[in-house]
N, C-alpha and C positions, 0 to 999 in steps of 0.2 A: 600719468594719465587715466584718469576715470572713463572706463566705459559705462555710459549710463543704460544704453542695452544690458549689458549682462550686468551689471553692479558691483564691479569690482575695479581696482587696478590691471588693467592687460599686462600692462609691463611689467611687475613687481613677484606674480608667479603665485597670486593669492588662488586663483580661481585654476582649480583642479577639475580636469571632465569628470563627467562623473561613471560611478565606477559601474562596469559591465554587471548588466544582471545575472545572478546564477538561476536554472535551473534544477526547482526539485521535483523529480515526475513521482506521482502516486498514485500506483496498479491498485485497484478493487476489483476482484474476481469472483465472480459466485455464479450459484445457479439459480435460485429463485428469488426475488424480493416481493415474491407478493403472498408466498406462504410461507418460506422456510423462517422461523425465527430468529436462527445465528445469522443469517445473511442480512434478516431487519437489524436486529442488536448491532453487526459489525457496520453496517450502513450508517446507523444513528451513532454510534460510538466516532467512527470517523469524521464524520461530519461535526459535532462536538471540537472532537480532537484538533481538529484544525481552525475552528472556531479559537479558538481559545491561543495557540500559537501562531498565530498568520500575522500578529504586530510583531513577533521581535523574529520571524523568516522575515517580513517585508524591508524591518531594520537593519537587519542581517546582510539587505541586497539579493533575497532569493525570492524568485517565481513559483508560486507554487500551481503545478498543473496534474489535476486528479483528472484519472480517466478510472471509470465506471465499466467494467466487463461484463455483460453477461453471458456467461459460456453457455450457449445453447445447443453446441451439437462437439461429436467428438474430434471432429476437423480442427473449430476454434479451442478446444482443450491442446490440441495437439498442437498448434499456430501458438501458442501461451506458455506450453507444458506447465499445462494446468494440473497441481496434483492434488489440490482435496478445498472443499468448500468449507469455508469463505478462506482468503488469501488476499493477504494487504503484502505489497513489494512498493519500497523505499527505492528509488534508481534503483531496479533491477534485482532488490534484494531484500526477501522474505523478511517480515518481522518476529518471526521464529525461527530457528534454524531448523528444528525436527515437527515433522510434519506427525501428530496424535491424532486417533479419530476416535468417535464413540458411534452410537446408532444414533440416526437422528429420523426420527417418525415423520417429519416434515417433508422432507425431499422422498423419503419412501413413501410415502403418500401420494407424493408425484408421479412414482415411475411405478407404482402397483407393485415393488420389492420391497428386499432389508438392504438400506446402505445407509452405511457409515460416512459423516462429516467429519469435519475437523474442530477440534479442541485447543484453547489455547493454556500454557502454563505461564501464570504470572506468579512471584513470588512464593510458590509451595503451591498456589492451590489451580484447579483448574476451572475453568473456562467457557463457555458455549459461543461467547462472542470476544474480544480481547477487548479488555477494558481500555477504557478513555487512558488512563495513566500512561499503559502500556503503548498502546500506539504516539503516546507524545515525545515517553524516552524512546523509541526508535525513530523518530524524526528526529529530535535533539541528536542525537546516537548520530545520525548519517549527515547534520550539518558539521556538529563538534567533534568529533569522535576521530581517530586515525586516520588518516586518510590512507593506508595502506592497503594495495588490493588483494583481495584473501586466492588462494591459490583457485585457481579454474580445475575443476574435474573433469574429467573427459569420459561422457557417460553420454549416450542419447538415450533420449523418451522416450517411454512406453508408458501408453494409458495404463491408468492403474486399473485395477478390475473393479472398485467401486464404481468408476465413471462410466465404466463399459457394462455397469448394470443397468445405471442412472440414462445412461443413452440407450442402453436397449442392444447392445451390440456381443 
């Protein structure tokens, strides 16, 4: 029997329910988008990367949720266990396991002190902002990579010295 409302045969089993949407949560944590070129470059590359893979993610049943969080205080840094600016996490996992930093004159000018901010290593080179390809690879790895959970390490968060300087503590 044809169900005109559904557009298929009700009794034949050819109609399957819509697959449940899966969320891909992307957190972009940063200190400043008005002055800091590292943060601005990361923001732009993240937007471009999401734009490039959005149709694939939608087709694969994913809704992308992007949270851009300006870390404006030590309390926010502690809440998000923020290690260095800028940071991108996908479903809670940093796109790069190691945090490496170098002097960031933009953020140093903001707080009146010498501050180091994050650099990203991708394919053997260092970048002040993660390249778009690095972000896309991290997204696709999260969606299509191994689903095994990494071993959780028990450690308590301590506000890094660099952020103490930035927030004047």
